N, CA, C and O atoms as a MOPAC input file, in Angstrom:
PM7 MOZYME 1SCF
protein

 N    236.17100 1     5.38700 1   176.70500 1
 C    237.20800 1     3.90000 1   175.80800 1
 C    238.15700 1     5.17100 1   174.86600 1
 O    239.33700 1     4.97500 1   174.57300 1
 N    237.60500 1     6.11800 1   174.58000 1
 C    238.64400 1     7.20200 1   173.54300 1
 C    239.61700 1     7.77400 1   174.39700 1
 O    240.82800 1     7.92700 1   174.23900 1
 N    238.47000 1     8.20900 1   175.80800 1
 C    240.05400 1     9.11500 1   176.70200 1
 C    240.94100 1     8.12200 1   177.24500 1
 O    242.08700 1     8.46200 1   177.54300 1
 N    240.45800 1     6.63300 1   177.45400 1
 C    241.60300 1     6.07000 1   177.76600 1
 C    242.61400 1     5.61000 1   176.95200 1
 O    243.71100 1     5.28400 1   177.40500 1
 N    242.31300 1     5.55600 1   175.72200 1
 C    243.19000 1     5.25100 1   174.49300 1
 C    244.11600 1     6.24300 1   174.33400 1
 O    245.28200 1     6.05600 1   173.98700 1
 N    243.52300 1     7.48200 1   174.62700 1
 C    244.64800 1     8.77700 1   174.54400 1
 C    245.30500 1     8.94400 1   175.59700 1
 O    246.45000 1     9.29200 1   175.30800 1
 N    245.10200 1     8.84800 1   176.93900 1
 C    245.52100 1     8.79000 1   178.04600 1
 C    246.92100 1     7.89300 1   177.60500 1
 O    248.06100 1     8.35700 1   177.63200 1
 N    246.60700 1     6.68800 1   177.25000 1
 C    247.39800 1     5.64800 1   177.15300 1
 C    248.49900 1     6.25000 1   176.12500 1
 O    249.67600 1     6.20900 1   176.48200 1
 N    248.15500 1     6.82500 1   174.82100 1
 C    249.18800 1     7.41800 1   173.95100 1
 C    250.12100 1     8.61100 1   174.77400 1
 O    251.32300 1     8.84300 1   174.64500 1
 N    249.27300 1     9.16900 1   175.52400 1
 C    250.01700 1    10.36800 1   176.25200 1
 C    251.26600 1     9.44800 1   177.35400 1
 O    252.40400 1     9.90000 1   177.48000 1
 N    250.96900 1     8.57900 1   177.83200 1
 C    251.76500 1     7.95800 1   178.42600 1
 C    252.78200 1     7.30400 1   177.87100 1
 O    253.83100 1     7.09700 1   178.48100 1
 N    252.54300 1     6.88600 1   176.55200 1
 C    253.86700 1     6.31400 1   176.00400 1
 C    254.49100 1     7.40500 1   175.19400 1
 O    255.59400 1     7.26400 1   174.66700 1
 N    253.76800 1     8.50400 1   175.09800 1
 C    254.94100 1     9.64300 1   174.30700 1
 C    255.72100 1     9.95100 1   175.46700 1
 O    256.94600 1    10.01800 1   175.37000 1
 N    255.02100 1    10.18300 1   176.76600 1
 C    256.01100 1    10.83700 1   178.07900 1
 C    256.91200 1     9.68600 1   178.32800 1
 O    257.84500 1    10.10600 1   179.01300 1
 N    257.04200 1     8.49000 1   178.09200 1
 C    257.96200 1     7.27200 1   178.27100 1
 C    259.26200 1     7.92400 1   177.16200 1
 O    260.37200 1     8.40000 1   177.39700 1
 N    258.59600 1     7.70600 1   176.05400 1
 C    259.60300 1     8.20200 1   174.89400 1
 C    260.45600 1     9.22200 1   175.00600 1
 O    261.50400 1     9.30100 1   174.36600 1
 N    259.96300 1    10.23300 1   176.00300 1
 C    260.59800 1    12.12000 1   175.73600 1
 C    261.47800 1    11.69000 1   177.24200 1
 O    262.53500 1    12.30200 1   177.39400 1
 N    261.11700 1    10.74800 1   178.26500 1
 C    262.06700 1    10.43100 1   179.33500 1
 C    263.10700 1     9.60500 1   178.88400 1
 O    264.23300 1     9.72800 1   179.36500 1
 N    262.82800 1     8.67900 1   177.91100 1
 C    264.03500 1     7.65700 1   177.37300 1
 C    264.95500 1     8.29100 1   176.71500 1
 O    266.12000 1     7.89300 1   176.67600 1
 N    264.44400 1     9.57900 1   175.99600 1
 C    265.59300 1    10.33500 1   175.33700 1
 C    266.22000 1    11.33000 1   175.91000 1
 O    267.09700 1    12.02900 1   175.40200 1
 N    265.81500 1    11.39800 1   176.88100 1
 C    266.15500 1    12.56600 1   178.17600 1
 C    267.39500 1    11.54600 1   178.79200 1
 O    268.42800 1    12.18800 1   178.97700 1
 N    267.49000 1    10.31000 1   179.09300 1
 C    268.06200 1     9.57300 1   179.65900 1
 C    268.83600 1     9.40500 1   178.84100 1
 O    269.85600 1     9.98800 1   179.20900 1
 N    269.03400 1     8.81500 1   177.64900 1
 C    269.95100 1     8.80300 1   176.56600 1
 C    271.08000 1     9.97100 1   176.17200 1
 O    272.27800 1     9.91600 1   175.89400 1
 N    270.15500 1    11.00300 1   176.28000 1
 C    270.89200 1    12.06800 1   176.14900 1
 C    270.94800 1    12.80500 1   174.48500 1
 O    271.64900 1    13.72200 1   174.05600 1
 N    270.16500 1    12.17800 1   173.98500 1
 C    269.41800 1    12.63500 1   172.84200 1
 C    268.52400 1    13.71300 1   172.65600 1
 O    268.31700 1    14.24900 1   171.56700 1
 N    267.90500 1    14.07800 1   173.90900 1
 C    267.08900 1    15.18000 1   174.20700 1
 C    267.48900 1    15.92000 1   175.17900 1
 O    268.20700 1    15.41900 1   176.04400 1
 N    267.15300 1    17.11100 1   175.23700 1
 C    268.20100 1    18.18100 1   176.44600 1
 C    267.02300 1    18.80000 1   176.85300 1
 O    266.17700 1    19.25800 1   176.08400 1
 N    266.96600 1    18.81200 1   178.23300 1
 C    265.90200 1    19.48800 1   179.10900 1
 C    266.77200 1    21.15500 1   179.13900 1
 O    267.98000 1    21.33400 1   178.98700 1
 N    266.25600 1    21.66400 1   179.25800 1
 C    266.48600 1    23.54100 1   179.50100 1
 C    265.75500 1    24.02000 1   180.81500 1
 O    264.56400 1    23.88100 1   181.09200 1
 N    266.67700 1    24.57400 1   181.50300 1
 C    265.73600 1    25.23500 1   182.71800 1
 C    264.58100 1    26.08000 1   182.22800 1
 O    264.53300 1    26.33800 1   181.02500 1
 N    263.66900 1    26.52500 1   183.02400 1
 C    262.71500 1    27.26500 1   182.76700 1
 C    263.33900 1    28.79400 1   182.78000 1
 O    262.74400 1    29.55500 1   182.01700 1
 N    264.29900 1    29.29900 1   183.42500 1
 C    265.10000 1    30.00600 1   183.42500 1
 C    265.72300 1    30.68600 1   182.31300 1
 O    265.72400 1    31.89300 1   182.07400 1
 N    266.31300 1    29.63100 1   181.59500 1
 C    266.97900 1    30.01500 1   180.22800 1
 C    265.91500 1    30.11300 1   179.44000 1
 O    265.83700 1    31.25500 1   178.98600 1
 N    265.06600 1    29.41900 1   179.08200 1
 C    263.68200 1    29.54500 1   178.13200 1
 C    263.23600 1    30.69000 1   178.34400 1
 O    263.35600 1    31.43500 1   177.37100 1
 N    262.65800 1    31.23500 1   179.43900 1
 C    262.19000 1    32.46400 1   179.72900 1
 C    263.48200 1    33.91600 1   179.13400 1
 O    263.03100 1    34.87500 1   178.50800 1
 N    264.16900 1    33.87200 1   179.28100 1
 C    265.39800 1    34.42900 1   178.58100 1
 C    265.46300 1    34.77300 1   177.39800 1
 O    265.57300 1    35.87900 1   176.86800 1
 N    265.37300 1    33.50700 1   176.91300 1
 C    265.33600 1    33.54300 1   175.35700 1
 C    263.86500 1    34.16400 1   174.97300 1
 O    263.81200 1    35.11200 1   174.18900 1
 N    262.50900 1    33.53000 1   175.62200 1
 C    261.19700 1    34.07600 1   175.30300 1
 C    261.29700 1    35.92100 1   175.43900 1
 O    260.93300 1    36.67700 1   174.53800 1
 N    261.89500 1    36.38400 1   176.82200 1
 C    261.91400 1    38.05000 1   176.85100 1
 C    262.99700 1    38.40500 1   176.01100 1
 O    263.68800 1    39.31000 1   176.47900 1
 N    263.44900 1    37.84400 1   174.61200 1
 C    264.40600 1    38.20600 1   173.46300 1
 C    265.85300 1    38.72400 1   174.00800 1
 O    266.41300 1    39.73700 1   173.58700 1
 N    266.31600 1    37.93700 1   174.92300 1
 C    267.67300 1    38.16800 1   175.61500 1
 C    268.46900 1    37.67700 1   174.46600 1
 O    267.87800 1    36.99000 1   173.63200 1
 N    269.84200 1    37.95700 1   174.29300 1
 C    270.70900 1    37.66800 1   172.96800 1
 C    270.69100 1    36.02000 1   172.83800 1
 O    270.71100 1    35.50100 1   173.95400 1
 N    270.66600 1    35.27400 1   171.98000 1
 C    270.63100 1    33.86200 1   172.15900 1
 C    271.65300 1    33.35500 1   172.04900 1
 O    271.74500 1    32.19100 1   172.44100 1
 N    272.51800 1    33.84800 1   171.62400 1
 C    273.99500 1    33.28200 1   171.84700 1
 C    274.63200 1    33.67700 1   173.46700 1
 O    275.37400 1    32.98500 1   174.16400 1
 N    274.15100 1    34.80100 1   173.71000 1
 C    274.98000 1    34.77800 1   175.36400 1
 C    273.99200 1    33.88400 1   176.13900 1
 O    274.44200 1    33.46200 1   177.20400 1
 N    272.91200 1    33.56300 1   175.86700 1
 C    271.85700 1    32.88100 1   176.87100 1
 C    272.59800 1    31.04300 1   176.72600 1
 O    273.02700 1    30.38900 1   177.67600 1
 N    272.54200 1    30.58600 1   175.24200 1
 C    273.21200 1    29.53400 1   175.45900 1
 C    274.74700 1    29.07700 1   175.96000 1
 O    275.18000 1    28.02900 1   176.43900 1
 N    275.37800 1    30.39500 1   175.61300 1
 C    276.54700 1    30.40600 1   176.36200 1
 C    276.67500 1    30.04100 1   177.56400 1
 O    277.48500 1    29.18800 1   177.92900 1
 N    275.85800 1    30.67400 1   178.33400 1
 C    275.49700 1    30.96000 1   179.60600 1
 C    274.96400 1    29.20300 1   180.22100 1
 O    275.51200 1    28.65800 1   181.17900 1
 N    273.85700 1    28.59500 1   179.44100 1
 C    273.54600 1    27.79100 1   179.58300 1
 C    274.50100 1    26.63300 1   179.58600 1
 O    274.45800 1    25.72800 1   180.41900 1
 N    275.40400 1    26.72000 1   178.55800 1
 C    276.88000 1    25.82700 1   178.43200 1
 C    277.32400 1    26.18500 1   179.64800 1
 O    277.30500 1    25.05700 1   180.14100 1
 N    277.61600 1    26.70900 1   180.30700 1
 C    278.52300 1    27.40200 1   181.46500 1
 C    279.73600 1    27.71700 1   180.46700 1
 O    280.52300 1    26.78300 1   180.31200 1
 N    279.91400 1    28.52800 1   179.98800 1
 C    280.91000 1    28.86600 1   179.25800 1
 C    281.51400 1    30.67400 1   179.12300 1
 O    280.87800 1    31.66300 1   178.75700 1
 N    282.46000 1    30.59800 1   179.42200 1
 C    282.88800 1    32.17200 1   179.18800 1
 C    282.92900 1    32.68800 1   177.81200 1
 O    282.79200 1    31.85100 1   176.92000 1
 N    283.13600 1    34.22800 1   177.40100 1
 C    283.30200 1    34.53000 1   176.22600 1
 C    284.29100 1    34.16500 1   175.74400 1
 O    284.26500 1    33.79000 1   174.57200 1
 N    285.68300 1    34.15000 1   176.59800 1
 C    286.57400 1    33.62200 1   176.14800 1
 C    287.11000 1    32.43700 1   175.87400 1
 O    288.20800 1    32.24800 1   175.35200 1
 N    285.88800 1    31.16000 1   176.43000 1
 C    286.05100 1    29.68300 1   175.77800 1
 C    285.37400 1    29.86600 1   174.92600 1
 O    286.09000 1    29.68500 1   173.94100 1
 N    283.96900 1    30.23600 1   174.44900 1
 C    283.16600 1    30.03800 1   173.31000 1
 C    283.56600 1    30.77900 1   172.19300 1
 O    282.94200 1    30.73400 1   171.13200 1
 N    284.67000 1    31.52900 1   172.38200 1
 C    285.19100 1    32.53900 1   171.07000 1
 C    286.18100 1    31.12300 1   170.61300 1
 O    286.10600 1    30.64000 1   169.48300 1
 N    287.23300 1    30.48900 1   171.85100 1
 C    288.05800 1    29.86300 1   171.38300 1
 C    287.63100 1    28.87000 1   170.80000 1
 O    288.18400 1    28.59000 1   169.73700 1
 N    286.72900 1    28.16700 1   171.19000 1
 C    286.08300 1    26.46500 1   170.72600 1
 C    285.66300 1    26.89400 1   169.52700 1
 O    285.86600 1    26.13400 1   168.58000 1
 N    285.01000 1    28.15000 1   169.27900 1
 C    284.02200 1    28.37100 1   167.66400 1
 C    285.47200 1    28.88800 1   166.52300 1
 O    285.38300 1    28.88000 1   165.29500 1
 N    286.42500 1    29.20300 1   167.11800 1
 C    287.58700 1    29.76900 1   166.61400 1
 C    287.17300 1    31.33100 1   166.04900 1
 O    287.29900 1    31.49800 1   164.83600 1
 N    286.90100 1    31.97200 1   166.50700 1
 C    286.36800 1    33.45300 1   166.30900 1
 C    287.00600 1    34.40600 1   167.16100 1
 O    287.64600 1    33.77100 1   167.99900 1
 N    287.08800 1    35.23200 1   167.27800 1
 C    287.87900 1    36.46600 1   167.86400 1
 C    286.68900 1    36.94300 1   168.90900 1
 O    285.51000 1    36.86400 1   168.56500 1
 N    287.09000 1    37.45800 1   170.25300 1
 C    286.35600 1    37.47600 1   171.42800 1
 C    285.93500 1    38.63600 1   171.23000 1
 O    284.77800 1    38.74500 1   171.63700 1
 N    286.46300 1    39.84200 1   170.65600 1
 C    285.78600 1    40.87300 1   170.02900 1
 C    284.46100 1    40.62500 1   169.15100 1
 O    283.36300 1    41.12600 1   169.39100 1
 N    284.72600 1    39.88600 1   168.24400 1
 C    283.62800 1    39.48700 1   167.57300 1
 C    282.48700 1    38.97100 1   168.00700 1
 O    281.41600 1    39.50400 1   167.71500 1
 N    282.57000 1    37.72900 1   168.85600 1
 C    281.50000 1    37.34900 1   169.85500 1
 C    280.88600 1    38.14200 1   170.62000 1
 O    279.67300 1    38.05600 1   170.80700 1
 N    281.65000 1    39.03700 1   171.17700 1
 C    281.36400 1    40.33900 1   172.27400 1
 C    280.38700 1    41.06600 1   171.15800 1
 O    279.17500 1    41.02400 1   171.37000 1
 N    280.62500 1    41.38700 1   170.58800 1
 C    280.08600 1    42.20500 1   169.47400 1
 C    278.55200 1    41.76800 1   169.17400 1
 O    277.61200 1    42.54800 1   169.32300 1
 N    278.42700 1    40.57400 1   168.78200 1
 C    277.49900 1    39.65100 1   168.48300 1
 C    276.86200 1    39.72300 1   169.73400 1
 O    275.80400 1    40.34900 1   169.67100 1
 N    277.14400 1    39.29800 1   170.83700 1
 C    276.39600 1    39.16800 1   172.13900 1
 C    275.88800 1    40.60500 1   172.55800 1
 O    274.79500 1    40.68600 1   173.11900 1
 N    276.56300 1    41.63500 1   172.33300 1
 C    275.65400 1    42.96100 1   172.50100 1
 C    275.03400 1    43.41300 1   171.59400 1
 O    274.69400 1    44.58300 1   171.77200 1
 N    274.58900 1    42.74600 1   170.21700 1
 C    273.80900 1    43.47800 1   169.15600 1
 C    274.55000 1    44.26100 1   168.60700 1
 O    273.91100 1    44.70700 1   167.65400 1
 N    275.81300 1    44.83200 1   168.64100 1
 C    276.26200 1    45.57700 1   167.90800 1
 C    276.68200 1    45.05300 1   166.27100 1
 O    277.13400 1    45.87900 1   165.47800 1
 N    276.51400 1    43.86000 1   165.94500 1
 C    276.87000 1    43.08400 1   164.76700 1
 C    275.82200 1    42.26300 1   164.91900 1
 O    275.31400 1    42.21400 1   166.03900 1
 N    275.28900 1    41.47300 1   163.87900 1
 C    274.88900 1    40.28700 1   163.59800 1
 C    275.33100 1    38.99800 1   163.47700 1
 O    274.58500 1    38.04300 1   163.69400 1
 N    276.92000 1    38.83700 1   163.02500 1
 C    278.11700 1    38.45500 1   162.73200 1
 C    277.86200 1    37.74800 1   161.51500 1
 O    276.81700 1    38.07900 1   160.95500 1
 N    278.44700 1    36.99000 1   161.04300 1
 C    278.22000 1    36.43700 1   159.36900 1
 C    277.63100 1    35.26100 1   159.62500 1
 O    277.56800 1    34.67300 1   160.70400 1
 N    277.16200 1    34.91700 1   158.48300 1
 C    276.62200 1    33.35300 1   158.81400 1
 C    277.46200 1    32.28200 1   159.16600 1
 O    277.09400 1    31.29000 1   159.79600 1
 N    278.85300 1    32.55100 1   158.65400 1
 C    279.92900 1    31.44000 1   158.65700 1
 C    280.08800 1    31.79000 1   160.63300 1
 O    279.87800 1    30.86100 1   161.41300 1
 N    280.40500 1    32.96800 1   161.06800 1
 C    280.67300 1    32.49600 1   162.61300 1
 C    279.59300 1    32.16200 1   163.18700 1
 O    279.47800 1    31.34600 1   164.10200 1
 N    278.60600 1    32.89400 1   162.57500 1
 C    277.12300 1    31.54800 1   163.58200 1
 C    277.02900 1    30.48200 1   163.33300 1
 O    276.43600 1    29.77100 1   164.14300 1
 N    277.47700 1    29.99100 1   162.31600 1
 C    277.77800 1    28.42800 1   161.79600 1
 C    278.41800 1    27.71800 1   163.19500 1
 O    277.99400 1    26.83300 1   163.93900 1
 N    279.74900 1    28.61000 1   163.18300 1
 C    281.01100 1    28.35800 1   164.05500 1
 C    280.31400 1    28.38100 1   165.66000 1
 O    280.40300 1    27.46200 1   166.47400 1
 N    279.77000 1    29.38600 1   165.81400 1
 C    279.42100 1    29.47100 1   167.36500 1
 C    277.85900 1    28.36300 1   167.41000 1
 O    277.51800 1    27.84400 1   168.47300 1
 N    277.34200 1    28.22400 1   166.56500 1
 C    276.30000 1    26.91500 1   167.08700 1
 C    276.92700 1    25.71800 1   167.25500 1
 O    276.80700 1    25.09000 1   168.30700 1
 N    277.59000 1    25.32500 1   166.33300 1
 C    278.46500 1    24.38200 1   166.61600 1
 C    279.14500 1    23.86400 1   167.80600 1
 O    279.14200 1    22.76800 1   168.36600 1
 N    279.91100 1    25.34000 1   168.09300 1
 C    280.59200 1    25.39000 1   169.61100 1
 C    279.43900 1    24.99300 1   170.89900 1
 O    279.66400 1    24.32300 1   171.90700 1
 N    278.55600 1    25.44600 1   170.61100 1
 C    277.26900 1    25.33800 1   171.59000 1
 C    276.45200 1    24.28100 1   171.47200 1
 O    275.54300 1    24.11900 1   172.28600 1
 N    276.65100 1    23.46800 1   170.50200 1
 C    275.83000 1    22.05000 1   170.11700 1
 C    274.28700 1    22.78500 1   169.86700 1
 O    273.35100 1    22.32400 1   170.52100 1
 N    274.09800 1    23.60800 1   169.18500 1
 C    272.91500 1    23.74100 1   168.81300 1
 C    272.81500 1    24.17400 1   167.51500 1
 O    273.83500 1    24.47600 1   166.89600 1
 N    271.24500 1    24.27900 1   166.79800 1
 C    271.30800 1    24.74800 1   165.46400 1
 C    271.69900 1    26.11700 1   165.21100 1
 O    271.74700 1    26.97100 1   166.09600 1
 N    271.94600 1    26.29400 1   164.13900 1
 C    271.85800 1    28.31500 1   163.48900 1
 C    270.51600 1    28.01800 1   163.96600 1
 O    270.51700 1    28.13700 1   165.19100 1
 N    269.44800 1    27.70500 1   163.55400 1
 C    267.87600 1    28.24500 1   163.85200 1
 C    267.90900 1    28.46100 1   165.32800 1
 O    267.47800 1    29.47500 1   165.87900 1
 N    268.34500 1    27.63700 1   165.81400 1
 C    268.34900 1    28.04300 1   167.61600 1
 C    269.08400 1    29.09200 1   167.81900 1
 O    269.12800 1    29.27000 1   169.03600 1
 N    269.90900 1    30.17400 1   167.06300 1
 C    270.49100 1    31.53700 1   167.33800 1
 C    269.89400 1    32.44100 1   166.75900 1
 O    270.10100 1    33.62300 1   167.03500 1
 N    268.99400 1    32.02500 1   165.79700 1
 C    268.14500 1    33.06400 1   165.28500 1
 C    267.36300 1    33.74600 1   165.62800 1
 O    266.84600 1    34.53800 1   164.84000 1

């Protein structure tokens, strides 16, 4: 009986997740991108490529210089908090997701 109740809770949880995906309040990220993040690849670059943006497009949308963005993506510099905040907003992710 306990197992049946737990199964029902799992089904309800899955339905809630699917509903959030359908109404776009939950985002699905393909394993390819998740694996790149887990492998330690630069988070800004991975998210930019997931959003299908060029360096120029992201720099413009974030209001920062292309050279600054390139330096962040290559690891030459970490970028200021202000720049990271702008990049996160442009990528529609939290600052924590870029950390």
